[in-house]
ZATIPA-515290 format. One line per field, with one value per atom (N, C-alpha, C): residue in one letter; chain; atom name; x, y, z. Coordinates in Angstrom, 3 decimals. Layout:
# residues N
residu <- [A	...];
chaine <- [A	...];
atome <- [CA	...];
X <- [X	...];
Y <- [Y	...];
Z <- [Z	...];
//
This chain:
# residues 188
residu <- [M	M	M	P	P	P	V	V	V	P	P	P	C	C	C	E	E	E	D	D	D	F	F	F	N	N	N	Y	Y	Y	E	E	E	A	A	A	A	A	A	L	L	L	L	L	L	A	A	A	C	C	C	A	A	A	A	A	A	G	G	G	E	E	E	R	R	R	A	A	A	A	A	A	L	L	L	Q	Q	Q	R	R	R	L	L	L	Y	Y	Y	E	E	E	Q	Q	Q	E	E	E	A	A	A	A	A	A	R	R	R	L	L	L	L	L	L	A	A	A	V	V	V	V	V	V	R	R	R	R	R	R	I	I	I	V	V	V	R	R	R	D	D	D	G	G	G	A	A	A	L	L	L	A	A	A	E	E	E	D	D	D	V	V	V	L	L	L	H	H	H	D	D	D	A	A	A	W	W	W	V	V	V	N	N	N	I	I	I	W	W	W	T	T	T	R	R	R	A	A	A	T	T	T	S	S	S	F	F	F	D	D	D	P	P	P	A	A	A	R	R	R	G	G	G	S	S	S	A	A	A	R	R	R	G	G	G	W	W	W	I	I	I	Y	Y	Y	S	S	S	V	V	V	A	A	A	R	R	R	N	N	N	L	L	L	A	A	A	L	L	L	N	N	N	A	A	A	R	R	R	R	R	R	D	D	D	D	D	D	L	L	L	R	R	R	E	E	E	A	A	A	D	D	D	L	L	L	P	P	P	Q	Q	Q	E	E	E	T	T	T	L	L	L	Q	Q	Q	V	V	V	L	L	L	D	D	D	D	D	D	Q	Q	Q	A	A	A	S	S	S	L	L	L	A	A	A	A	A	A	W	W	W	D	D	D	A	A	A	V	V	V	N	N	N	R	R	R	A	A	A	G	G	G	A	A	A	W	W	W	A	A	A	D	D	D	S	S	S	A	A	A	G	G	G	R	R	R	V	V	V	G	G	G	H	H	H	C	C	C	L	L	L	S	S	S	E	E	E	L	L	L	E	E	E	P	P	P	V	V	V	R	R	R	R	R	R	D	D	D	C	C	C	I	I	I	L	L	L	Y	Y	Y	A	A	A	Y	Y	Y	V	V	V	D	D	D	G	G	G	L	L	L	T	T	T	Q	Q	Q	K	K	K	E	E	E	I	I	I	A	A	A	A	A	A	R	R	R	V	V	V	S	S	S	A	A	A	P	P	P	L	L	L	G	G	G	T	T	T	V	V	V	K	K	K	A	A	A	W	W	W	I	I	I	Q	Q	Q	R	R	R	S	S	S	L	L	L	V	V	V	A	A	A	L	L	L	R	R	R	A	A	A	C	C	C	M	M	M	S	S	S];
chaine <- [A	A	A	A	A	A	A	A	A	A	A	A	A	A	A	A	A	A	A	A	A	A	A	A	A	A	A	A	A	A	A	A	A	A	A	A	A	A	A	A	A	A	A	A	A	A	A	A	A	A	A	A	A	A	A	A	A	A	A	A	A	A	A	A	A	A	A	A	A	A	A	A	A	A	A	A	A	A	A	A	A	A	A	A	A	A	A	A	A	A	A	A	A	A	A	A	A	A	A	A	A	A	A	A	A	A	A	A	A	A	A	A	A	A	A	A	A	A	A	A	A	A	A	A	A	A	A	A	A	A	A	A	A	A	A	A	A	A	A	A	A	A	A	A	A	A	A	A	A	A	A	A	A	A	A	A	A	A	A	A	A	A	A	A	A	A	A	A	A	A	A	A	A	A	A	A	A	A	A	A	A	A	A	A	A	A	A	A	A	A	A	A	A	A	A	A	A	A	A	A	A	A	A	A	A	A	A	A	A	A	A	A	A	A	A	A	A	A	A	A	A	A	A	A	A	A	A	A	A	A	A	A	A	A	A	A	A	A	A	A	A	A	A	A	A	A	A	A	A	A	A	A	A	A	A	A	A	A	A	A	A	A	A	A	A	A	A	A	A	A	A	A	A	A	A	A	A	A	A	A	A	A	A	A	A	A	A	A	A	A	A	A	A	A	A	A	A	A	A	A	A	A	A	A	A	A	A	A	A	A	A	A	A	A	A	A	A	A	A	A	A	A	A	A	A	A	A	A	A	A	A	A	A	A	A	A	A	A	A	A	A	A	A	A	A	A	A	A	A	A	A	A	A	A	A	A	A	A	A	A	A	A	A	A	A	A	A	A	A	A	A	A	A	A	A	A	A	A	A	A	A	A	A	A	A	A	A	A	A	A	A	A	A	A	A	A	A	A	A	A	A	A	A	A	A	A	A	A	A	A	A	A	A	A	A	A	A	A	A	A	A	A	A	A	A	A	A	A	A	A	A	A	A	A	A	A	A	A	A	A	A	A	A	A	A	A	A	A	A	A	A	A	A	A	A	A	A	A	A	A	A	A	A	A	A	A	A	A	A	A	A	A	A	A	A	A	A	A	A	A	A	A	A	A	A	A	A	A	A	A	A	A	A	A	A	A	A	A	A	A	A	A	A	A	A	A	A	A	A	A	A	A	A	A	A	A	A	A	A	A	A	A	A	A	A	A	A	A	A	A	A	A	A	A	A	A	A	A	A	A	A	A	A	A	A	A	A	A	A	A	A	A	A	A	A	A	A	A	A	A	A	A	A	A];
atome <- [N	CA	C	N	CA	C	N	CA	C	N	CA	C	N	CA	C	N	CA	C	N	CA	C	N	CA	C	N	CA	C	N	CA	C	N	CA	C	N	CA	C	N	CA	C	N	CA	C	N	CA	C	N	CA	C	N	CA	C	N	CA	C	N	CA	C	N	CA	C	N	CA	C	N	CA	C	N	CA	C	N	CA	C	N	CA	C	N	CA	C	N	CA	C	N	CA	C	N	CA	C	N	CA	C	N	CA	C	N	CA	C	N	CA	C	N	CA	C	N	CA	C	N	CA	C	N	CA	C	N	CA	C	N	CA	C	N	CA	C	N	CA	C	N	CA	C	N	CA	C	N	CA	C	N	CA	C	N	CA	C	N	CA	C	N	CA	C	N	CA	C	N	CA	C	N	CA	C	N	CA	C	N	CA	C	N	CA	C	N	CA	C	N	CA	C	N	CA	C	N	CA	C	N	CA	C	N	CA	C	N	CA	C	N	CA	C	N	CA	C	N	CA	C	N	CA	C	N	CA	C	N	CA	C	N	CA	C	N	CA	C	N	CA	C	N	CA	C	N	CA	C	N	CA	C	N	CA	C	N	CA	C	N	CA	C	N	CA	C	N	CA	C	N	CA	C	N	CA	C	N	CA	C	N	CA	C	N	CA	C	N	CA	C	N	CA	C	N	CA	C	N	CA	C	N	CA	C	N	CA	C	N	CA	C	N	CA	C	N	CA	C	N	CA	C	N	CA	C	N	CA	C	N	CA	C	N	CA	C	N	CA	C	N	CA	C	N	CA	C	N	CA	C	N	CA	C	N	CA	C	N	CA	C	N	CA	C	N	CA	C	N	CA	C	N	CA	C	N	CA	C	N	CA	C	N	CA	C	N	CA	C	N	CA	C	N	CA	C	N	CA	C	N	CA	C	N	CA	C	N	CA	C	N	CA	C	N	CA	C	N	CA	C	N	CA	C	N	CA	C	N	CA	C	N	CA	C	N	CA	C	N	CA	C	N	CA	C	N	CA	C	N	CA	C	N	CA	C	N	CA	C	N	CA	C	N	CA	C	N	CA	C	N	CA	C	N	CA	C	N	CA	C	N	CA	C	N	CA	C	N	CA	C	N	CA	C	N	CA	C	N	CA	C	N	CA	C	N	CA	C	N	CA	C	N	CA	C	N	CA	C	N	CA	C	N	CA	C	N	CA	C	N	CA	C	N	CA	C	N	CA	C	N	CA	C	N	CA	C	N	CA	C	N	CA	C	N	CA	C	N	CA	C	N	CA	C	N	CA	C	N	CA	C	N	CA	C	N	CA	C	N	CA	C	N	CA	C	N	CA	C	N	CA	C	N	CA	C	N	CA	C	N	CA	C	N	CA	C	N	CA	C	N	CA	C	N	CA	C	N	CA	C	N	CA	C	N	CA	C	N	CA	C	N	CA	C	N	CA	C	N	CA	C	N	CA	C	N	CA	C	N	CA	C	N	CA	C];
X <- [230.658	230.792	231.059	231.717	232.232	231.063	231.615	230.470	230.568	229.344	228.905	230.117	230.690	231.160	230.342	230.091	229.421	230.032	231.157	231.849	232.171	231.788	232.596	232.252	233.181	233.084	232.257	231.374	230.615	230.870	231.527	231.546	232.859	234.292	235.747	235.564	234.792	234.892	233.716	233.090	232.315	233.504	233.940	234.982	235.938	236.710	237.781	237.395	235.862	235.678	235.691	235.207	235.286	236.528	237.822	238.828	239.676	238.625	239.235	240.010	239.533	240.138	238.877	239.338	238.613	238.394	239.351	239.283	238.245	238.055	237.018	235.265	235.142	233.801	234.061	235.099	234.783	234.358	235.150	234.504	233.230	232.699	231.423	230.593	230.900	230.160	229.970	231.173	230.926	230.181	230.261	229.521	228.079	227.416	226.005	225.131	225.918	225.458	224.277	224.327	223.126	221.977	222.248	220.982	220.613	221.571	220.542	219.883	220.462	219.515	218.284	218.462	217.278	216.324	216.646	215.683	215.329	216.392	216.103	214.702	215.263	214.438	212.884	212.937	211.435	210.787	211.597	210.269	210.384	211.029	210.828	210.101	210.675	209.621	209.806	210.804	211.655	213.073	213.661	214.939	215.915	215.414	216.538	216.540	215.255	215.334	215.995	216.162	216.745	218.274	218.680	220.027	220.345	219.870	220.007	220.002	218.996	218.846	220.091	220.134	221.646	222.704	223.305	224.451	224.420	223.027	222.916	223.670	223.135	223.162	224.672	225.110	226.745	227.194	227.196	227.945	227.187	226.141	226.386	226.942	226.969	227.503	228.952	229.693	231.045	231.141	230.247	230.411	230.068	228.871	228.563	229.004	230.077	230.529	230.956	231.591	232.116	230.607	229.643	228.059	228.004	228.310	228.196	228.375	227.564	227.987	227.820	228.402	228.727	227.446	227.404	226.625	225.173	224.747	223.481	223.155	223.982	223.154	224.540	223.968	224.692	225.229	226.343	226.701	226.591	226.060	225.009	223.716	223.251	221.623	221.998	222.870	223.160	222.910	223.904	223.916	222.551	222.029	220.752	219.279	220.022	218.935	219.896	220.110	220.716	219.901	220.943	219.550	218.383	217.498	215.872	215.779	215.945	215.676	215.847	216.830	216.887	215.452	215.414	214.534	213.237	212.955	211.571	211.016	212.424	212.252	211.956	212.137	212.308	210.462	210.318	208.704	208.066	208.253	207.042	206.862	208.320	208.202	207.624	208.060	207.489	205.853	205.323	204.359	203.063	203.870	203.440	202.992	203.810	203.758	202.827	202.320	201.167	199.915	199.144	197.694	197.029	196.721	195.952	194.926	193.855	193.301	194.191	193.812	194.013	194.366	192.460	192.376	193.380	193.525	194.608	195.794	196.585	197.792	198.304	197.289	197.325	197.249	196.579	196.462	198.049	197.882	199.881	200.977	200.725	201.537	201.805	200.559	200.634	201.203	200.334	201.346	202.746	203.379	204.475	205.397	205.089	205.278	205.594	204.577	204.717	205.829	205.964	206.312	207.869	208.406	209.735	209.822	208.987	209.318	209.787	208.978	209.255	210.250	210.993	212.137	213.384	213.245	214.174	214.444	213.221	213.192	213.496	213.040	213.749	215.030	215.876	217.168	218.225	217.296	218.435	218.931	219.127	219.745	218.975	218.202	217.587	217.596	217.669	217.813	219.150	220.179	221.440	222.094	222.073	222.189	221.223	219.897	219.178	218.783	219.614	219.425	217.602	217.274	215.826	214.538	215.281	214.034	213.217	213.990	213.053	212.002	212.236	211.394	210.472	210.830	209.346	208.764	209.288	208.467	207.543	207.647	206.992	205.801	205.845	204.899	203.604	204.273	202.971	202.082	201.020	199.881	200.145	199.846	200.720	200.752	199.457	199.300	199.742	200.296	201.119	202.545	203.013	204.399	204.539	203.446	203.672	203.563	203.355	203.503	204.798	205.378	206.654	207.390	208.005	208.408	208.480	206.860	207.248	207.690	207.517	208.485	209.787	209.976	211.612	212.536	211.712	212.571	212.408	211.100	210.812	210.725	210.932	211.357	210.022	208.870	207.657	207.061	206.282	205.327	204.226	203.988	202.619	201.479	201.335	200.683	200.365	201.797	202.283	201.350	201.861	201.628	200.130	199.131	197.852	197.560	197.611	197.285	197.747	198.754	199.106	198.361	197.905	197.513	195.457	194.858	194.041	192.883	194.134	193.297	193.805	192.769	193.044	194.186	194.474	195.711	196.256	195.260	195.456	195.064	194.733	194.965	196.490	196.988	197.884	199.258	198.958	199.657	199.908	198.335	198.181	198.999	198.839	199.734	200.865	201.623	202.914	203.501	202.648	203.172	202.969	202.015	202.042	202.747	202.982	203.798	205.536	205.707	207.088	207.213	206.089	205.775	206.238	205.337	205.293	207.006	206.994	208.929	209.693	209.686	210.566	210.363	209.136	209.106	209.312	209.401	209.774	211.293	211.848	213.302	213.890	213.545	213.912	213.953];
Y <- [64.433	64.491	63.292	63.618	62.194	61.403	60.511	59.451	59.123	59.463	59.673	58.140	58.366	57.529	56.715	55.868	55.031	55.148	54.733	55.158	56.520	57.525	58.706	59.167	59.885	60.411	61.779	61.785	63.556	63.986	63.690	64.490	64.985	64.094	64.489	65.822	65.566	66.301	67.881	67.793	68.924	69.373	68.380	69.493	69.763	69.607	69.625	70.883	71.277	72.553	73.535	73.348	74.016	74.578	73.681	74.042	74.756	75.125	76.170	75.575	73.953	73.084	73.132	74.396	74.508	73.282	72.252	70.822	70.234	70.170	69.642	70.107	71.110	71.899	71.027	71.313	70.423	69.183	68.402	66.209	67.005	67.249	67.677	68.077	68.644	69.777	68.451	67.589	66.641	65.340	65.302	64.259	63.915	65.183	65.400	67.163	67.453	68.622	68.617	66.903	66.654	66.000	65.458	64.750	66.157	66.863	68.337	69.303	69.420	70.063	69.368	68.067	67.808	68.013	67.661	67.710	69.535	70.370	71.578	71.901	71.344	71.456	71.125	69.805	69.076	70.137	70.851	71.951	73.216	74.023	75.172	74.927	73.995	73.831	74.454	75.212	76.234	75.868	75.481	75.009	76.518	77.444	78.893	78.732	78.933	79.323	77.950	76.695	75.786	76.300	76.059	76.761	77.798	79.052	80.113	79.419	78.634	78.446	77.495	76.879	75.174	76.832	77.449	77.947	78.796	79.288	79.820	78.631	77.491	76.532	76.301	76.077	75.994	76.852	78.213	79.078	78.791	78.828	78.661	77.089	75.944	74.756	75.653	76.329	76.590	77.546	78.593	79.534	79.272	77.602	77.724	76.418	75.562	74.457	74.191	75.482	75.333	74.892	75.348	75.178	73.693	73.202	71.488	70.683	69.976	69.048	67.757	66.773	65.656	64.757	65.701	64.609	64.930	66.243	66.263	65.580	65.131	64.296	64.306	63.716	63.154	63.945	64.333	65.283	65.592	64.281	64.288	64.939	64.680	65.162	66.448	67.335	68.683	69.062	69.020	69.228	69.543	68.347	68.396	69.429	69.722	70.103	71.826	72.188	73.262	73.797	73.170	72.918	73.146	72.435	72.454	73.577	73.455	75.053	75.831	76.251	77.725	77.366	76.315	75.758	76.165	75.786	76.134	77.511	78.046	79.233	80.498	79.738	80.132	80.010	78.491	78.398	78.799	79.644	80.589	81.882	82.151	83.333	83.398	82.592	82.782	82.425	81.283	81.258	82.246	83.200	84.493	85.749	85.515	86.118	85.815	84.693	84.362	84.595	84.970	85.187	84.224	82.787	81.870	81.587	80.792	80.162	78.749	78.407	77.229	76.284	75.759	74.627	74.427	75.625	75.650	75.667	76.279	75.373	73.956	73.892	71.961	71.633	72.089	71.361	71.002	72.495	72.842	72.035	71.679	71.009	69.941	69.113	67.522	67.415	68.153	67.962	68.229	69.255	69.316	68.064	67.614	66.372	65.280	65.221	64.649	63.977	65.464	65.843	65.567	65.983	65.762	64.652	63.715	62.333	61.823	61.910	61.796	61.834	62.925	63.345	62.944	62.977	62.256	60.688	59.908	58.914	58.761	59.215	59.176	59.378	60.135	60.302	59.837	58.722	57.716	57.945	59.497	59.825	59.348	59.328	58.160	56.810	56.090	54.742	54.262	55.278	55.003	55.665	56.596	57.044	56.066	55.331	54.152	52.836	52.289	51.080	51.028	49.691	49.520	50.279	51.443	52.286	52.944	53.557	53.894	53.041	51.935	51.017	50.794	50.438	50.207	51.513	52.666	53.716	53.684	53.714	54.020	52.700	51.935	51.082	51.154	52.250	52.872	53.825	54.163	54.839	56.289	56.913	59.109	58.802	59.363	59.900	59.376	58.114	57.713	57.713	58.012	58.043	59.383	60.240	61.758	62.214	61.516	61.513	61.243	59.562	59.410	60.984	61.093	62.127	62.967	63.850	65.157	64.789	63.848	63.442	63.296	62.292	61.976	62.667	63.602	64.086	66.036	66.240	67.361	67.868	67.215	67.106	68.155	67.634	68.201	67.385	67.331	67.152	66.654	65.756	65.157	65.541	66.606	67.640	68.505	68.934	69.843	68.939	67.820	66.554	66.632	66.303	66.441	67.724	68.706	69.754	69.398	69.463	69.428	68.475	67.074	66.256	66.358	67.560	67.496	66.115	65.730	64.396	64.519	63.517	63.648	63.414	64.080	63.861	61.868	61.107	59.971	59.297	59.919	58.602	59.111	59.962	60.440	59.511	58.969	58.283	57.301	56.513	54.967	55.200	56.268	55.853	55.858	56.869	56.823	55.440	54.775	53.347	52.849	52.538	51.238	50.958	52.385	52.767	52.579	52.696	52.062	50.619	50.112	48.393	47.964	48.519	48.161	48.298	49.593	49.637	48.358	48.490	47.542	45.846	45.963	44.347	44.610	45.401	45.470	45.606	46.418	46.423	44.712	44.139	42.732	41.323];
Z <- [291.870	293.293	294.020	294.994	295.745	296.364	296.691	296.844	298.524	298.917	300.371	300.994	302.181	302.893	303.689	303.982	305.200	306.811	306.551	307.924	308.657	307.540	308.128	309.503	310.174	311.266	311.503	311.360	311.815	312.962	313.915	315.259	315.280	314.597	314.250	313.445	312.521	311.325	311.852	312.817	313.586	314.485	315.279	316.305	315.366	314.021	313.283	313.404	312.853	312.016	313.029	314.689	315.711	316.144	315.468	315.612	314.341	313.326	312.526	311.633	311.145	309.806	308.789	307.513	306.250	306.338	305.861	305.053	305.775	306.955	307.409	307.569	306.908	306.229	305.147	304.548	302.908	303.061	304.236	303.984	304.227	305.429	305.493	304.707	303.750	302.588	301.423	301.535	300.224	300.919	302.450	302.471	302.770	303.025	303.059	301.887	301.517	300.862	299.624	299.653	298.363	298.921	300.320	301.173	302.138	302.425	302.894	301.971	300.898	299.988	299.540	299.846	299.706	300.038	301.775	302.862	302.927	302.776	302.613	301.748	300.020	299.295	299.523	300.087	300.745	301.785	302.239	303.589	302.682	301.961	301.833	300.131	299.191	298.572	297.224	296.867	295.916	295.594	294.418	294.571	294.545	293.774	294.518	295.982	296.775	297.937	299.201	298.299	298.946	299.090	297.754	297.823	299.239	298.673	299.663	301.321	301.646	302.960	303.151	302.029	302.527	302.640	301.954	302.170	303.339	303.772	305.264	306.321	305.784	307.064	307.047	305.882	305.578	306.348	306.511	306.975	308.549	308.643	310.149	310.953	310.058	310.720	311.073	310.193	310.501	311.517	311.124	312.354	313.881	313.760	315.292	315.340	314.963	315.010	316.830	317.370	318.986	319.793	319.242	320.318	319.993	318.969	318.959	320.208	320.818	322.276	322.099	321.958	321.302	322.583	324.305	324.970	324.824	323.897	323.686	322.552	321.445	320.462	319.634	318.468	317.204	316.091	316.114	315.143	313.796	313.357	312.199	312.263	313.511	313.824	314.244	314.604	314.934	313.761	312.528	311.260	310.419	310.856	310.018	311.147	311.967	312.739	312.478	312.096	311.949	310.291	309.206	307.764	308.048	308.951	309.124	309.542	310.490	311.470	310.535	309.476	308.725	307.990	306.932	305.714	307.027	307.546	308.593	308.772	309.227	309.366	307.912	307.211	305.798	305.176	305.641	304.889	305.977	306.703	307.654	307.204	307.016	306.372	305.224	304.129	303.219	302.715	304.075	304.285	304.345	305.349	305.699	304.355	303.982	302.776	301.809	301.636	300.823	301.540	300.797	302.013	300.769	300.805	300.429	301.529	301.074	301.818	302.683	303.882	304.332	303.639	303.116	301.952	300.918	300.161	298.694	299.147	300.255	301.061	301.140	302.180	302.101	301.359	299.594	298.405	297.819	298.028	297.287	298.555	299.364	300.036	299.994	299.742	299.651	298.026	297.195	295.961	295.333	296.571	296.901	297.415	297.965	299.526	298.111	297.435	296.264	295.389	294.834	293.662	294.425	295.573	296.047	296.158	296.886	297.004	295.956	294.825	293.056	292.887	292.581	292.884	293.176	294.739	295.044	294.959	294.808	294.589	292.847	291.752	291.356	290.281	291.274	291.363	291.492	292.751	293.094	294.647	295.036	295.766	297.045	296.892	298.491	298.849	297.603	297.467	297.409	297.250	297.203	298.478	299.764	300.936	301.834	301.384	302.831	302.003	301.429	300.573	300.346	300.742	301.250	301.262	302.260	302.684	301.392	300.422	299.294	298.804	298.719	298.291	299.260	300.543	301.286	301.622	301.158	301.266	300.906	299.290	298.403	298.668	299.189	299.620	300.300	300.978	302.092	301.126	302.194	300.984	301.293	300.314	300.302	301.563	302.628	303.614	304.515	304.402	305.528	305.135	303.922	303.842	304.374	303.903	304.466	305.586	306.364	307.909	308.071	308.001	308.265	307.789	306.367	305.975	307.359	307.093	307.635	309.501	309.499	311.543	310.908	310.033	309.969	308.952	308.087	307.485	307.942	307.670	308.178	309.814	310.703	311.260	312.748	312.296	312.445	313.857	314.656	316.112	315.466	315.887	315.601	315.348	316.211	316.037	314.902	314.564	313.730	312.342	312.012	310.842	310.833	312.085	311.935	311.263	311.640	311.389	309.715	309.389	307.635	307.024	307.489	306.876	306.810	308.102	308.291	308.826	309.691	310.310	311.979	312.353	313.956	314.692	315.883	316.296	316.618	317.062	317.311	316.098	314.931	313.721	312.942	313.399	313.184	313.995	314.964	315.730	315.101	315.286	315.110	313.029	312.846	311.273	311.149	312.143	312.046	312.930	313.725	314.712	313.397	312.925	312.114	310.620	310.475	308.966	309.485	310.813	311.273	311.665	312.140	312.367	310.586	309.520	308.030	308.163	307.794	307.078	307.946	309.033	309.903	309.124	308.900	308.191	306.609	306.193	304.761	304.632	305.636	305.736	306.200	306.729	307.636	306.194];
//
């Protein structure tokens, strides 16, 4: 697999996709496939389902590239939003099928979150693409790290995070704020 390029022009590639250039989709795929799969896998918590969701995401990226508007946000953010939204929908559908008590779902979610973080960290994918961020994240308390990952990787709102970690909204807001300060300090 090709090494991702730091100065990759996502907007140009996405606009080329909108113009029907298949090579542009290939370049996007080579640039982001591994990281998108990690994000989707973290959300859906199932490897096979993650691959299915990611396939659908690439189809959507190709077919909906014309709807990308650079004035509304970054191309890379748009690509991740497509994948994340499909993954969240798949996760919701999957949870609706499971008739488990909320406490059990929370424990499973917490365990899967830590396992996904450890897998990404061990694989080196996070460290390769984000430099010292992986080390700095591993220095945070697990619940605070989860809050950061839920917010910035999974795209959850602070209210959704509070429900997921069974903590008051104000506490979650404080954890996220303090964790961001700690990450900035660690990164400098």
